[in-house]
C-alpha positions in Angstrom: -20.9 -14.5 -11.9 -18.0 -15.6 -9.6 -15.8 -12.7 -8.8 -12.0 -13.1 -8.7 -10.4 -13.3 -5.3 -8.5 -10.3 -3.9 -5.5 -11.0 -1.6 -5.0 -8.2 0.9 -1.4 -7.8 2.1 -1.0 -6.4 5.7 2.3 -6.3 7.5 1.9 -5.8 11.3 4.5 -4.6 13.9 3.4 -3.5 17.3 0.0 -2.6 15.9 -2.2 -3.3 18.9 -3.6 0.2 18.9 -5.0 0.2 15.4 -5.1 -3.4 13.9 -8.6 -4.2 15.0 -10.1 -1.2 13.3 -8.1 -1.9 10.2 -9.3 -5.5 9.9 -12.9 -4.5 10.6 -12.8 -2.1 7.6 -11.9 -5.1 5.5 -14.5 -7.4 7.0 -17.1 -4.6 6.1 -16.3 -4.8 2.4 -19.2 -5.2 0.1 -17.0 -7.2 -2.3 -17.0 -10.6 -0.5 -14.3 -12.7 -2.3 -11.1 -11.7 -0.5 -8.5 -13.0 1.8 -6.5 -10.9 4.2 -3.0 -12.1 5.0 -1.6 -10.4 8.1 2.1 -11.0 8.7 3.2 -10.1 12.2 6.8 -9.0 12.0 8.1 -10.0 15.4 5.8 -7.7 17.5 6.7 -7.0 21.1 3.2 -5.8 22.2 -0.2 -7.4 22.5 -0.9 -7.2 18.8 -0.2 -11.0 18.4 -3.1 -11.9 20.6 -5.4 -9.4 19.0 -4.5 -10.7 15.5 -5.2 -14.3 16.6 -8.6 -13.3 17.9 -9.4 -11.4 14.7 -8.6 -14.4 12.6 -11.3 -16.3 14.6 -13.8 -13.6 13.8 -13.6 -14.3 10.0 -12.1 -17.3 8.3 -10.9 -15.1 5.4 -8.4 -13.5 7.8 -5.2 -15.5 7.8 -2.3 -14.7 10.2 1.4 -15.5 10.1 4.0 -14.9 12.8 7.7 -14.2 12.0 10.2 -15.1 14.7 12.2 -12.0 14.1 11.7 -8.6 12.7 12.6 -8.6 9.0 11.1 -5.3 7.9 7.8 -4.4 6.1 9.1 -5.2 2.6 10.0 -8.8 3.4 6.8 -9.2 5.6 4.8 -8.1 2.6 6.7 -10.5 0.3 6.0 -13.4 2.7 2.3 -12.6 2.3 2.5 -12.1 -1.4 4.1 -15.6 -1.8 1.2 -17.1 0.3 -1.5 -15.1 -1.6 -4.0 -17.1 -3.7 -5.9 -14.2 -5.3 -5.7 -12.9 -8.8 -5.6 -9.4 -7.4 -3.1 -8.1 -4.9 -4.2 -5.2 -2.6 -2.2 -3.5 0.1 -3.4 -2.2 3.5 -1.1 -1.3 6.4 -2.2 -2.2 9.9 -3.0 1.4 10.9 -5.0 2.4 7.8 -8.6 2.0 6.8 -10.8 1.3 3.8 -14.2 2.6 2.7 -16.7 -0.4 2.7 -17.1 -0.2 -1.0 -13.4 0.2 -1.9 -12.9 -3.3 -3.4 -16.2 -3.3 -5.2 -15.7 0.1 -6.8 -12.0 -0.4 -7.7 -12.3 -4.0 -9.1 -15.2 -2.9 -11.2 -13.1 0.1 -12.5 -10.2 -2.3 -13.4 -12.4 -4.9 -15.0 -14.4 -2.5 -17.1 -11.3 -0.6 -18.4 -9.0 -3.6 -18.7 -6.6 -2.2 -16.1 -3.7 -4.1 -14.6 -2.5 -1.6 -12.0 -4.8 1.0 -10.2 -4.9 3.3 -7.3 -7.5 5.7 -5.8 -7.7 9.0 -3.9 -7.4 8.8 -0.1 -7.6 11.0 2.9 -5.1 11.7 5.7 -6.4 11.3 9.2 -5.0 12.2 12.6 -3.2 9.6 14.7 -6.3 9.3 16.9 -8.6 9.3 13.9 -10.7 12.1 15.3 -10.3 14.5 12.4 -9.7 14.4 8.7 -6.8 16.1 7.0 -5.9 16.6 3.3 -7.5 14.5 0.6 -4.8 13.2 -1.8 -6.5 13.2 -5.2 -5.5 10.4 -7.7 -4.2 11.6 -11.1 -5.8 9.8 -14.0 -2.6 8.1 -15.0 1.0 7.7 -13.8 3.8 6.4 -16.1 7.3 5.4 -15.1 8.8 8.8 -15.7 5.9 10.8 -14.2 5.9 8.7 -11.1 9.6 9.2 -10.6 8.8 12.9 -10.2 5.6 12.6 -8.2 5.3 9.6 -5.8 1.6 10.3 -5.2 0.4 6.7 -5.3 -0.8 5.6 -1.9 0.2 2.1 -1.0 -3.1 1.6 0.9 -5.1 2.3 -2.4 -3.2 0.0 -4.8 -4.6 -3.1 -6.5 -2.6 -5.1 -9.0 -3.9 -7.8 -11.3 -1.3 -10.5 -11.3 -2.9 -12.3 -14.2 -1.8 -9.3 -16.3 1.4 -8.2 -14.7 2.9 -11.6 -13.8 4.2 -12.3 -10.3 6.2 -9.8 -8.4 7.7 -9.0 -5.0 8.8 -5.8 -3.3 12.5 -4.9 -3.5 13.9 -5.8 0.0 14.8 -2.3 1.3 13.7 -0.9 4.6 11.4 1.8 3.3 10.2 3.2 -0.1 9.9 -0.4 -1.2 6.3 0.3 -2.4 7.7 3.0 -4.6 10.3 0.6 -6.0 7.6 -2.0 -6.7 5.4 0.4 -8.6 8.4 1.4 -10.7 9.2 -2.3 -11.3 5.6 -2.9 -12.6 5.7 0.2 -14.7 9.0 -0.9 -16.2 7.1 -4.0 -17.4 5.0 -1.7 -19.6 2.0 -1.1 -17.3 0.9 2.4 -16.5 -1.0 3.0 -13.2 -4.5 4.3 -13.5 -6.1 6.5 -10.9 -9.7 6.5 -9.7 -10.5 9.9 -8.2 -12.7 8.6 -5.4 -11.7 8.9 -1.8 -11.8 5.2 -0.7 -9.2 4.9 2.0 -7.8 6.7 5.1 -4.1 7.0 5.8 -3.3 7.5 9.5 -0.5 9.9 10.1 1.4 8.1 12.9 4.4 9.9 14.5 6.5 6.7 14.6 6.0 5.6 11.0 8.7 5.7 8.4 6.9 8.3 6.3 6.6 10.6 9.4 10.4 10.7 9.5 10.8 13.2 6.7 14.6 13.1 6.5 14.7 9.3 6.3 11.9 9.2 3.7 13.7 11.6 1.3 17.0 9.8 1.7 15.3 6.5 0.9 13.7 8.0 -2.2 17.1 9.1 -3.4 18.4 5.6 -2.9 15.7 4.2 -5.1 16.7 6.6 -7.9 20.4 5.8 -7.6 20.7 2.2 -6.3 17.5 0.5 -7.5 16.6 2.4 -10.7 20.2 3.3 -11.5 19.3 6.7 -12.9 22.0 9.2 -13.9 22.9 11.7 -11.3 21.5 14.6 -13.2 18.2 12.9 -13.9 18.0 11.8 -10.3 18.4 15.4 -9.1 15.6 16.5 -11.5 13.3 13.8 -10.3 14.2 14.4 -6.6 13.5 18.2 -6.8 10.1 17.4 -8.4 9.4 14.7 -5.7 10.2 17.2 -2.9 7.9 19.8 -4.4 5.0 17.4 -4.7 5.6 15.9 -1.3 5.4 19.4 0.3 2.3 20.3 -1.8 0.6 17.0 -0.7 0.9 17.8 3.0 0.3 21.5 2.9 -2.5 22.1 0.4 
């Protein structure tokens, strides 16, 4: 049986330290029918040369170079527009996948007729030498439950475009993945979690999510400016979000 293609979306900016390990974790996948679309977002380091060489290593790795930095949301959207797969998966340039991630997750989606799925994942240190917390995937997230607990890891998500229809990320500098999950949920699709640790999220000091103040500010903007929630409901969701964000990092 021919398996449907998975398009893996990877924005890259000054990623020379981690991008090779990231791509190798994709090449090692036991699920073979994939394409990886790496969009270099105007890098200033040596990552452009590294990416070019990686694309020669496996013909399924496709690279694109933007002339100027447009931000991760638009870089991802550029790749999504180029993607040929039925399934869209997301993997940032400093993160890693378990070799069986695609095989296990696509099987989970196919057997259960799921359009939108995510898995558990583990935090790792910047140098990758030790593992931190495992973020366990709840069985299901709906629009309103996700507003209160943004637990879905972008590096774990796979979306079946045949079911959801085409989509792009709202073009905001951060929390655009959160805004996309909410957009898909507003179309009537819940997100279903697979409680298997199939990915590793690298905690990098310079990343947007490491900047806690900016991260919480951007989540608030999603509530007010993107989702247009009432002020009182936004406060309720925001307090719940902060509680779960602290719990995720501490426990």
